[in-house]
Backbone as CSV, one residue per row, in Angstrom:
resi,resn,N_x,N_y,N_z,CA_x,CA_y,CA_z,C_x,C_y,C_z
1,UNK,131.664,122.030,57.144,130.562,121.095,57.386,131.045,119.914,58.229
2,UNK,132.229,119.364,57.825,132.781,118.242,58.571,133.096,118.642,60.007
3,UNK,133.609,119.888,60.181,133.935,120.364,61.521,132.684,120.452,62.399
4,UNK,131.566,120.941,61.790,130.316,121.067,62.552,129.815,119.685,62.976
5,UNK,129.922,118.720,62.060,129.488,117.355,62.380,130.348,116.770,63.494
6,UNK,131.668,117.026,63.403,132.584,116.511,64.412,132.299,117.121,65.778
7,UNK,132.053,118.445,65.808,131.742,119.122,67.066,130.444,118.597,67.674
8,UNK,129.447,118.371,66.820,128.166,117.845,67.299,128.337,116.453,67.892
9,UNK,129.159,115.644,67.217,129.401,114.289,67.700,130.125,114.303,69.041
10,UNK,131.119,115.187,69.158,131.856,115.303,70.418,130.943,115.766,71.552
11,UNK,130.072,116.727,71.242,129.134,117.227,72.252,128.201,116.118,72.715
12,UNK,127.713,115.324,71.743,126.812,114.213,72.079,127.516,113.190,72.963
13,UNK,128.766,112.877,72.618,129.518,111.900,73.396,129.776,112.395,74.810
14,UNK,130.056,113.686,74.942,130.294,114.268,76.269,129.035,114.195,77.130
15,UNK,127.897,114.551,76.524,126.629,114.514,77.253,126.273,113.096,77.664
16,UNK,126.499,112.156,76.754,126.190,110.756,77.041,127.064,110.229,78.167
17,UNK,128.343,110.568,78.116,129.269,110.130,79.158,128.893,110.715,80.503
18,UNK,128.537,112.015,80.516,128.151,112.677,81.764,126.887,112.059,82.332
19,UNK,125.916,111.811,81.443,124.648,111.230,81.882,124.855,109.847,82.471
20,UNK,125.673,109.035,81.817,125.938,107.687,82.305,126.630,107.730,83.653
21,UNK,127.553,108.682,83.814,128.267,108.820,85.077,127.306,109.201,86.187
22,UNK,126.394,110.154,85.883,125.446,110.620,86.892,124.523,109.496,87.324
23,UNK,124.079,108.679,86.356,123.178,107.587,86.679,123.893,106.510,87.486
24,UNK,125.173,106.311,87.209,125.915,105.248,87.875,126.370,105.650,89.269
25,UNK,126.368,106.942,89.562,126.867,107.422,90.845,125.948,106.984,91.977
26,UNK,126.517,106.355,92.990,125.725,105.913,94.134,125.501,107.077,95.091
27,UNK,124.618,106.863,96.058,124.368,107.890,97.069,125.647,108.215,97.825
28,UNK,126.387,107.197,98.226,127.615,107.445,98.986,128.638,108.208,98.156
29,UNK,128.763,107.873,96.886,129.689,108.591,96.013,129.264,110.047,95.860
30,UNK,127.974,110.275,95.692,127.475,111.640,95.521,127.659,112.458,96.792
31,UNK,127.353,111.858,97.937,127.506,112.565,99.209,128.974,112.874,99.478
32,UNK,129.853,111.917,99.179,131.290,112.144,99.369,131.785,113.272,98.468
33,UNK,131.225,113.356,97.267,131.645,114.392,96.314,131.092,115.767,96.685
34,UNK,129.817,115.823,97.100,129.159,117.117,97.350,129.239,117.565,98.801
35,UNK,129.485,116.619,99.715,129.493,116.957,101.133,128.110,117.250,101.686
36,UNK,127.077,116.705,101.032,125.701,117.032,101.401,124.815,115.790,101.320
37,UNK,123.992,115.576,102.353,122.977,114.526,102.349,121.610,115.195,102.242
38,UNK,120.863,114.827,101.216,119.540,115.412,100.993,118.474,114.451,101.503
39,UNK,117.784,114.873,102.560,116.780,114.028,103.204,115.425,114.717,103.181
40,UNK,114.381,113.930,103.369,113.035,114.486,103.369,112.168,113.866,104.444
41,UNK,111.166,114.641,104.876,110.176,114.144,105.818,108.910,114.972,105.655
42,UNK,107.794,114.465,106.149,106.526,115.168,105.996,106.257,116.081,107.183
43,UNK,105.294,116.987,107.001,104.959,117.958,108.043,103.651,117.622,108.740
44,UNK,103.070,116.442,108.436,101.721,116.160,108.922,101.557,114.757,109.491
45,UNK,102.652,114.136,109.938,102.542,112.778,110.478,103.059,112.744,111.917
46,UNK,102.325,113.400,112.808,102.660,113.386,114.230,102.527,111.937,114.737
47,UNK,103.503,111.432,115.493,104.685,112.065,116.066,105.971,111.811,115.278
48,UNK,105.853,111.316,114.052,107.049,110.974,113.285,107.710,112.203,112.683
49,UNK,106.937,113.050,112.065,107.479,114.298,111.519,106.344,115.299,111.390
50,UNK,106.591,116.482,111.934,105.566,117.523,111.928,106.230,118.876,112.139
51,UNK,105.492,119.922,111.851,106.024,121.273,111.982,105.759,121.794,113.382
52,UNK,106.808,122.281,114.062,106.627,122.826,115.408,106.225,124.293,115.346
53,UNK,106.131,124.928,116.510,105.659,126.316,116.573,106.618,127.288,115.903
54,UNK,107.879,126.883,115.710,108.861,127.723,115.016,108.888,127.452,113.511
55,UNK,108.001,126.572,113.052,107.941,126.273,111.626,108.986,125.287,111.153
56,UNK,109.647,124.605,112.088,110.674,123.634,111.727,110.149,122.212,111.900
57,UNK,110.696,121.301,111.098,110.304,119.901,111.214,110.914,119.282,112.465
58,UNK,110.099,118.535,113.193,110.600,117.761,114.313,109.801,116.464,114.407
59,UNK,110.250,115.560,115.261,109.578,114.285,115.426,110.581,113.152,115.502
60,UNK,110.087,111.968,115.797,110.967,110.808,115.905,111.735,110.562,114.611
61,UNK,111.062,110.638,113.467,111.735,110.366,112.189,112.824,111.393,111.894
62,UNK,112.610,112.624,112.327,113.615,113.673,112.135,114.852,113.356,112.975
63,UNK,114.624,112.905,114.208,115.750,112.498,115.049,116.452,111.266,114.473
64,UNK,115.676,110.360,113.899,116.275,109.178,113.265,117.150,109.584,112.085
65,UNK,116.709,110.551,111.307,117.527,111.050,110.196,118.838,111.648,110.702
66,UNK,118.784,112.327,111.833,120.013,112.880,112.417,120.966,111.764,112.833
67,UNK,120.408,110.680,113.363,121.237,109.534,113.740,121.865,108.888,112.504
68,UNK,121.083,108.727,111.446,121.603,108.170,110.192,122.699,109.069,109.626
69,UNK,122.494,110.374,109.708,123.485,111.356,109.254,124.803,111.181,110.010
70,UNK,124.702,110.978,111.318,125.897,110.774,112.138,126.640,109.504,111.721
71,UNK,125.886,108.419,111.485,126.509,107.159,111.060,127.169,107.309,109.686
72,UNK,126.570,108.118,108.827,127.138,108.366,107.499,128.462,109.120,107.612
73,UNK,128.512,110.120,108.484,129.762,110.862,108.695,130.864,109.932,109.200
74,UNK,130.495,109.014,110.085,131.481,108.057,110.598,131.991,107.153,109.477
75,UNK,131.089,106.743,108.603,131.468,105.867,107.492,132.407,106.570,106.523
76,UNK,132.094,107.818,106.184,132.886,108.564,105.205,134.073,109.284,105.835
77,UNK,134.081,109.338,107.180,135.159,110.002,107.915,135.320,111.457,107.489
78,UNK,134.187,112.133,107.349,134.212,113.555,107.014,132.891,114.193,107.425
79,UNK,132.900,115.508,107.579,131.687,116.242,107.914,130.768,116.311,106.694
80,UNK,129.502,116.043,106.923,128.492,116.080,105.867,127.365,117.011,106.303
81,UNK,126.902,117.845,105.403,125.780,118.732,105.698,124.467,117.988,105.478
82,UNK,123.578,118.052,106.465,122.257,117.433,106.337,121.247,118.489,105.923
83,UNK,120.693,118.351,104.733,119.639,119.243,104.245,118.305,118.510,104.319
84,UNK,117.387,119.043,105.121,116.097,118.395,105.340,114.993,119.158,104.620
85,UNK,114.339,118.483,103.688,113.254,119.089,102.912,111.916,118.498,103.344
86,UNK,110.855,119.256,103.116,109.502,118.778,103.400,108.925,118.109,102.161
87,UNK,108.437,116.889,102.333,107.788,116.172,101.238,106.312,115.996,101.568
88,UNK,105.549,115.558,100.580,104.128,115.291,100.780,103.848,113.823,100.493
89,UNK,102.624,113.412,100.809,102.226,112.034,100.540,102.246,111.743,99.041
90,UNK,102.139,112.791,98.220,102.075,112.612,96.770,103.436,112.598,96.080
91,UNK,104.438,113.293,96.648,105.718,113.405,95.933,106.878,112.664,96.595
92,UNK,106.669,112.038,97.731,107.774,111.433,98.492,108.521,110.357,97.703
93,UNK,107.793,109.490,96.990,108.457,108.435,96.213,109.157,109.011,94.989
94,UNK,108.509,109.948,94.335,109.081,110.561,93.131,110.383,111.286,93.449
95,UNK,110.443,111.984,94.570,111.642,112.738,94.926,112.853,111.825,95.127
96,UNK,112.617,110.649,95.680,113.712,109.690,95.857,114.050,109.002,94.538
97,UNK,113.028,108.571,93.825,113.253,107.857,92.563,113.986,108.723,91.549
98,UNK,113.680,110.031,91.519,114.312,110.942,90.563,115.692,111.415,91.006
99,UNK,116.109,111.045,92.219,117.428,111.428,92.699,117.493,112.783,93.364
100,UNK,116.342,113.430,93.579,116.341,114.732,94.253,116.617,114.593,95.746
101,UNK,116.216,113.458,96.311,116.469,113.179,97.723,117.136,111.815,97.852
102,UNK,117.996,111.694,98.863,118.715,110.444,99.094,117.966,109.512,100.038
103,UNK,117.042,110.080,100.815,116.301,109.297,101.805,115.091,110.102,102.256
104,UNK,114.003,109.413,102.537,112.819,110.023,103.150,112.398,109.129,104.306
105,UNK,112.271,109.723,105.490,111.807,108.978,106.664,110.580,109.659,107.239
106,UNK,109.485,108.951,107.317,108.246,109.397,107.972,107.341,108.182,108.073
107,UNK,106.042,108.357,108.163,105.134,107.221,108.362,104.746,106.609,107.023
108,UNK,105.692,105.907,106.401,105.449,105.260,105.112,105.454,103.747,105.284
109,UNK,104.357,103.112,104.901,104.242,101.661,105.013,104.981,100.974,103.864
110,UNK,105.734,99.950,104.202,106.432,99.146,103.198,105.425,98.194,102.550
111,UNK,105.305,98.273,101.233,104.426,97.350,100.502,105.168,96.801,99.288
112,UNK,104.685,95.691,98.769,105.311,95.079,97.600,105.227,95.998,96.390
113,UNK,104.083,96.650,96.224,103.902,97.549,95.077,104.902,98.697,95.130
114,UNK,105.139,99.240,96.304,106.086,100.347,96.435,107.523,99.890,96.224
115,UNK,107.814,98.649,96.592,109.160,98.114,96.400,109.516,97.948,94.928
116,UNK,108.538,98.001,94.073,108.817,97.952,92.640,109.352,99.289,92.127
117,UNK,109.113,100.365,92.896,109.549,101.703,92.479,110.788,102.180,93.223
118,UNK,110.855,101.865,94.508,111.952,102.333,95.356,112.397,101.183,96.251
119,UNK,113.439,101.445,97.031,113.861,100.485,98.048,113.427,101.018,99.410
120,UNK,113.508,100.173,100.433,113.175,100.581,101.795,114.251,100.098,102.747
121,UNK,114.375,100.796,103.850,115.188,100.313,104.960,114.456,99.160,105.636
122,UNK,115.118,98.537,106.606,114.394,97.623,107.481,113.346,98.449,108.228
123,UNK,112.281,97.842,108.714,111.253,98.619,109.431,111.831,99.285,110.675
124,UNK,111.460,100.542,110.892,111.859,101.218,112.123,110.693,101.330,113.096
125,UNK,109.491,100.991,112.635,108.326,101.064,113.525,107.247,100.127,113.008
126,UNK,106.574,99.463,113.935,105.479,98.563,113.590,104.223,99.020,114.313
127,UNK,103.193,99.276,113.564,101.913,99.658,114.152,100.828,98.896,113.404
128,UNK,99.609,99.366,113.472,98.513,98.706,112.779,97.190,99.265,113.238
129,UNK,96.120,98.740,112.677,94.786,99.258,112.962,94.362,98.938,114.397
130,UNK,93.955,99.990,115.098,93.414,99.857,116.446,92.248,100.824,116.605
131,UNK,91.412,100.544,117.588,90.312,101.436,117.918,90.737,102.357,119.050
132,UNK,90.499,103.638,118.884,90.706,104.600,119.961,89.365,104.840,120.633
133,UNK,89.304,104.592,121.943,88.074,104.798,122.703,88.388,105.600,123.961
134,UNK,87.346,106.153,124.576,87.529,106.813,125.859,87.777,105.752,126.932
135,UNK,88.654,106.086,127.869,88.952,105.149,128.949,87.691,104.791,129.722
136,UNK,86.791,105.761,129.853,85.552,105.543,130.603,84.598,104.585,129.896
137,UNK,84.842,104.317,128.618,83.951,103.459,127.833,84.532,102.067,127.609
138,UNK,85.595,101.759,128.318,86.329,100.518,128.087,85.445,99.274,128.211
139,UNK,84.580,99.239,129.221,83.774,98.041,129.477,82.635,97.874,128.478
140,UNK,82.309,98.937,127.764,81.190,98.879,126.820,81.625,98.626,125.378
141,UNK,82.938,98.504,125.170,83.461,98.331,123.810,84.309,97.070,123.779
142,UNK,83.740,95.994,123.314,84.387,94.682,123.351,84.835,94.271,121.948
143,UNK,86.124,94.393,121.687,86.632,94.041,120.353,86.575,92.542,120.092
144,UNK,86.368,91.758,121.146,86.236,90.312,120.972,84.806,89.904,120.631
145,UNK,83.900,90.892,120.644,82.522,90.641,120.256,82.271,91.095,118.831
146,UNK,81.026,91.455,118.539,80.651,91.840,117.171,80.678,93.347,116.949
147,UNK,80.692,94.133,118.052,80.592,95.600,117.991,79.304,96.044,117.282
148,UNK,78.273,95.237,117.403,77.000,95.553,116.756,76.466,96.894,117.238
149,UNK,76.109,97.740,116.273,75.506,99.066,116.504,76.456,100.075,117.156
150,UNK,77.722,99.725,117.316,78.695,100.698,117.817,79.055,101.654,116.679
151,UNK,78.984,102.956,116.951,79.329,103.967,115.944,80.843,104.137,115.910
152,UNK,81.440,103.880,114.753,82.897,103.915,114.618,83.278,104.822,113.454
153,UNK,84.134,105.799,113.717,84.609,106.710,112.673,85.773,106.069,111.925
154,UNK,85.788,106.243,110.612,86.857,105.683,109.788,87.252,106.685,108.705
155,UNK,88.462,106.520,108.189,88.966,107.349,107.095,88.901,106.518,105.819
156,UNK,88.232,106.997,104.779,88.086,106.209,103.550,89.408,106.074,102.789
157,UNK,89.434,105.134,101.862,90.597,104.915,100.987,91.865,104.588,101.767
158,UNK,91.717,103.778,102.805,92.860,103.347,103.603,92.858,101.826,103.689
159,UNK,94.035,101.260,103.973,94.102,99.810,104.144,93.281,99.376,105.352
160,UNK,93.186,100.251,106.351,92.381,99.937,107.531,90.932,99.668,107.159
161,UNK,90.339,100.572,106.385,88.923,100.403,106.056,88.699,99.280,105.050
162,UNK,89.731,98.870,104.353,89.595,97.730,103.445,89.396,96.422,104.211
163,UNK,89.847,96.407,105.468,89.874,95.154,106.230,88.895,95.132,107.407
164,UNK,88.907,96.186,108.236,88.208,96.141,109.523,86.698,95.948,109.404
165,UNK,85.976,96.634,108.502,84.524,96.416,108.410,84.142,94.977,108.073
166,UNK,85.041,94.253,107.424,84.753,92.848,107.135,84.751,92.008,108.413
167,UNK,85.514,92.463,109.407,85.572,91.753,110.685,84.373,92.122,111.554
168,UNK,83.934,93.391,111.444,82.807,93.884,112.255,81.724,94.460,111.339
169,UNK,81.042,93.631,110.579,80.076,94.139,109.591,78.830,94.766,110.197
170,UNK,78.521,94.469,111.457,77.291,95.003,112.054,77.520,96.293,112.842
171,UNK,78.758,96.777,112.858,79.009,98.090,113.472,78.454,99.186,112.568
172,UNK,78.260,100.372,113.124,77.792,101.516,112.344,79.009,102.351,111.941
173,UNK,79.347,102.332,110.663,80.562,102.972,110.175,80.265,104.386,109.699
174,UNK,80.999,105.352,110.266,80.799,106.766,109.944,82.059,107.323,109.289
175,UNK,81.955,107.796,108.060,83.113,108.324,107.334,83.504,109.704,107.852
176,UNK,84.805,109.913,108.087,85.356,111.226,108.439,86.521,111.506,107.496
177,UNK,86.873,112.778,107.349,87.908,113.123,106.361,89.321,112.885,106.880
178,UNK,89.492,112.895,108.215,90.821,112.677,108.778,90.699,112.265,110.245
179,UNK,91.846,111.938,110.857,91.853,111.499,112.248,91.387,112.597,113.189
180,UNK,91.729,113.834,112.883,91.326,114.941,113.750,89.805,115.032,113.864
181,UNK,89.112,114.924,112.741,87.650,114.978,112.770,87.081,113.799,113.559
182,UNK,87.677,112.630,113.381,87.208,111.457,114.115,87.368,111.611,115.610
183,UNK,88.512,112.151,116.039,88.760,112.330,117.468,87.831,113.393,118.046
184,UNK,87.538,114.430,117.278,86.580,115.449,117.727,85.212,114.822,117.967
185,UNK,84.781,113.971,117.060,83.489,113.291,117.221,83.520,112.336,118.415
186,UNK,84.658,111.700,118.642,84.799,110.820,119.797,84.688,111.615,121.094
187,UNK,85.363,112.761,121.148,85.321,113.600,122.345,83.908,114.103,122.639
188,UNK,83.138,114.380,121.588,81.762,114.869,121.748,80.768,113.755,122.044
189,UNK,81.183,112.514,121.868,80.279,111.396,122.085,79.465,111.013,120.869
190,UNK,79.818,111.562,119.705,79.090,111.227,118.474,79.425,109.820,117.979
191,UNK,80.605,109.331,118.326,81.002,107.964,117.982,81.604,107.304,119.218
192,UNK,81.627,105.983,119.193,82.219,105.234,120.306,83.716,105.026,120.126
193,UNK,84.163,105.099,118.854,85.569,104.806,118.572,85.987,105.424,117.248
194,UNK,87.305,105.546,117.093,87.916,105.910,115.813,88.900,104.797,115.482
195,UNK,88.924,104.354,114.232,89.850,103.290,113.848,90.876,103.826,112.850
196,UNK,92.156,103.526,113.113,93.260,103.944,112.242,94.532,103.306,112.788
197,UNK,95.692,103.638,112.203,96.964,103.199,112.778,97.080,103.770,114.185
198,UNK,97.340,102.899,115.158,97.312,103.315,116.550,98.226,104.476,116.882
199,UNK,99.466,104.437,116.406,100.417,105.483,116.757,100.010,106.834,116.185
200,UNK,99.371,106.839,115.015,98.937,108.102,114.420,97.738,108.677,115.166
201,UNK,96.917,107.818,115.746,95.823,108.289,116.603,96.377,108.949,117.860
202,UNK,97.397,108.338,118.451,98.038,108.937,119.624,98.647,110.288,119.265
203,UNK,99.318,110.346,118.124,99.916,111.605,117.683,98.889,112.701,117.521
204,UNK,97.747,112.372,116.926,96.691,113.363,116.718,96.093,113.810,118.045
205,UNK,95.947,112.883,118.980,95.440,113.230,120.313,96.305,114.294,120.972
206,UNK,97.605,114.046,120.977,98.538,114.962,121.637,98.576,116.300,120.917
207,UNK,98.584,116.268,119.591,98.624,117.510,118.813,97.444,118.408,119.142
208,UNK,96.286,117.805,119.390,95.080,118.573,119.684,94.945,118.935,121.156
209,UNK,95.971,118.626,121.954,95.972,119.034,123.353,95.277,118.079,124.298
210,UNK,94.982,116.858,123.848,94.340,115.868,124.714,95.380,115.087,125.508
211,UNK,94.967,114.545,126.648,95.821,113.660,127.429,95.606,112.235,126.922
212,UNK,96.593,111.639,126.273,96.393,110.301,125.698,96.091,109.239,126.738
213,UNK,96.437,109.502,127.990,96.196,108.510,129.035,94.735,108.478,129.482
214,UNK,93.923,109.387,128.948,92.476,109.347,129.185,91.754,108.538,128.106
215,UNK,92.532,107.969,127.202,91.981,107.167,126.114,92.673,105.806,126.098
216,UNK,92.103,104.880,125.368,92.663,103.531,125.258,92.708,103.121,123.792
217,UNK,93.808,102.480,123.413,93.885,101.823,122.111,93.573,100.347,122.307
218,UNK,92.636,99.847,121.539,92.244,98.454,121.658,92.048,97.838,120.271
219,UNK,92.413,96.576,120.088,93.079,95.686,121.041,94.537,96.092,121.250
220,UNK,95.128,95.547,122.289,96.524,95.890,122.588,97.439,95.518,121.426
221,UNK,97.195,94.354,120.833,97.921,93.935,119.632,97.125,94.392,118.415
222,UNK,97.667,95.274,117.561,96.909,95.784,116.408,96.326,94.668,115.544
223,UNK,95.188,94.961,114.937,94.491,93.975,114.110,95.243,93.740,112.803
224,UNK,95.796,94.798,112.248,96.601,94.690,111.034,98.052,95.016,111.371
225,UNK,98.934,94.809,110.423,100.350,95.120,110.626,100.821,96.098,109.564
226,UNK,101.310,97.247,110.014,101.875,98.259,109.122,103.342,98.439,109.492
227,UNK,104.233,98.148,108.562,105.669,98.297,108.786,106.130,99.613,108.174
228,UNK,106.612,100.542,109.000,107.117,101.822,108.505,108.612,101.709,108.225
229,UNK,109.030,102.192,107.065,110.444,102.184,106.716,110.846,103.470,106.023
230,UNK,112.146,103.732,105.951,112.663,104.894,105.223,112.728,104.561,103.733
231,UNK,112.310,105.502,102.902,112.353,105.329,101.451,113.779,105.577,100.964
232,UNK,114.305,104.646,100.166,115.670,104.741,99.648,115.667,104.513,98.142
233,UNK,116.671,105.037,97.439,116.778,104.747,96.002,117.208,103.308,95.778
234,UNK,116.809,102.753,94.666,117.197,101.389,94.332,118.689,101.295,94.010
235,UNK,119.216,100.085,94.113,120.603,99.777,93.729,121.624,100.592,94.514
236,UNK,121.369,100.742,95.821,122.299,101.441,96.703,122.490,100.622,97.975
237,UNK,123.028,99.413,97.786,123.151,98.478,98.889,123.991,98.980,100.050
238,UNK,125.093,99.670,99.756,125.973,100.147,100.826,125.294,101.245,101.633
239,UNK,124.543,102.110,100.966,123.783,103.161,101.645,122.702,102.529,102.521
240,UNK,122.009,101.534,101.999,120.976,100.840,102.768,121.576,100.183,104.009
241,UNK,122.779,99.630,103.899,123.425,99.001,105.050,123.658,100.004,106.171
242,UNK,124.075,101.216,105.819,124.303,102.258,106.825,122.994,102.628,107.512
243,UNK,121.942,102.811,106.711,120.631,103.177,107.262,120.104,102.062,108.160
244,UNK,120.187,100.826,107.690,119.702,99.688,108.477,120.463,99.547,109.790
245,UNK,121.770,99.768,109.744,122.587,99.659,110.957,122.189,100.718,111.976
246,UNK,121.876,101.916,111.509,121.429,102.979,112.412,120.098,102.613,113.061
247,UNK,119.186,102.056,112.272,117.871,101.675,112.797,117.998,100.554,113.828
248,UNK,118.935,99.631,113.603,119.112,98.487,114.503,119.986,98.810,115.711
249,UNK,120.502,100.021,115.807,121.478,100.374,116.838,120.827,100.658,118.191
250,UNK,121.590,100.513,119.285,121.097,100.895,120.609,120.697,102.367,120.675
251,UNK,121.362,103.207,119.898,121.023,104.638,119.899,119.593,104.863,119.414
252,UNK,119.155,104.080,118.437,117.775,104.213,117.966,116.794,103.680,119.004
253,UNK,117.176,102.636,119.708,116.331,102.137,120.804,116.111,103.236,121.836
254,UNK,117.171,103.985,122.139,117.049,105.096,123.083,116.113,106.175,122.547
255,UNK,116.192,106.443,121.248,115.286,107.420,120.635,113.831,106.985,120.780
256,UNK,113.567,105.708,120.546,112.199,105.215,120.653,111.688,105.287,122.085
257,UNK,112.564,105.037,123.035,112.178,105.186,124.437,111.823,106.640,124.740
258,UNK,112.616,107.539,124.207,112.385,108.968,124.432,111.046,109.419,123.855
259,UNK,110.703,108.914,122.685,109.488,109.367,122.003,108.239,108.575,122.379
260,UNK,108.397,107.261,122.692,107.212,106.408,122.777,107.063,105.629,124.080
261,UNK,107.928,105.837,125.059,107.804,105.104,126.320,106.389,105.231,126.863
262,UNK,105.775,104.089,127.153,104.351,104.077,127.470,104.037,104.740,128.809
263,UNK,105.043,104.898,129.664,104.818,105.520,130.966,105.233,106.989,131.011
264,UNK,106.285,107.348,130.283,106.893,108.661,130.489,106.837,109.610,129.304
265,UNK,106.652,109.095,128.107,106.850,109.944,126.931,105.624,110.780,126.595
266,UNK,105.825,111.718,125.698,104.743,112.579,125.218,103.772,111.806,124.343
267,UNK,104.272,110.764,123.675,103.451,109.959,122.765,103.506,108.490,123.202
268,UNK,102.840,108.143,124.302,102.956,106.777,124.833,102.372,105.738,123.890
269,UNK,103.191,104.736,123.566,102.743,103.681,122.653,103.577,102.445,122.907
270,UNK,102.932,101.289,122.872,103.643,100.032,123.060,104.393,99.698,121.780
271,UNK,105.702,99.907,121.791,106.518,99.681,120.597,106.775,98.195,120.428
272,UNK,106.460,97.681,119.233,106.719,96.281,118.899,108.039,96.186,118.142
273,UNK,108.754,95.110,118.386,110.069,94.954,117.757,110.077,93.885,116.676
274,UNK,108.917,93.259,116.415,108.839,92.295,115.321,107.459,92.377,114.708
275,UNK,107.302,91.707,113.570,106.052,91.811,112.816,105.085,90.674,113.113
276,UNK,105.334,89.898,114.144,104.457,88.763,114.437,103.213,89.219,115.185
């Protein structure tokens, strides 16, 4: 009987010690031990991360993860395997918080409420609410006016719709289920504009085979400010420093030029470098 009690106690102590060790292990310690970085991105946030014709994830955020991976290898002075998983809007925070993923990069807005659950990198992209209109309709759509009776498509349950109708209460607001439906209605002339995060509107335009240069985002300076950052686990300051350094690096500036240059890129967008 005493032996059974002793064995049970030893087993409990071993499990407790292992659990405490696992919880205390930082991302860098785990990556150094396993030789693997577990990252995530979404498949539906063009141009940040999306599935290409071969079924693989690509996009600016995917390239940014590769850059972060390179900086991590330099820090640890060893080869690290990058495993990229697909996350959804519903599980992205949980996967990081539970330790299944070390980082998630895609179109995630940094908010105070989210910072209570996870940590974030410094912002890697700044966008905000803008109206997408046809270039030919530029003179008839004055964002400095009231937009009275202008038909505008919006996506419900978004920060955009929480704010913009209060600024333009006399516009005619038409609910759509997503940006694609809104852009289809815009192309058909059913609405004068679609309102959403500007860069995501550009991404949807290109995905659907439209020439973004036949459309205009207005106003030039977004009405709201959305700061996109990479999701990180809490209490991993050294890991966050590596990620932040990669985002602030000249190499990331080159990536943004490649993806978003307003004259040459596939997804032309005026990239802002501060939140003012």
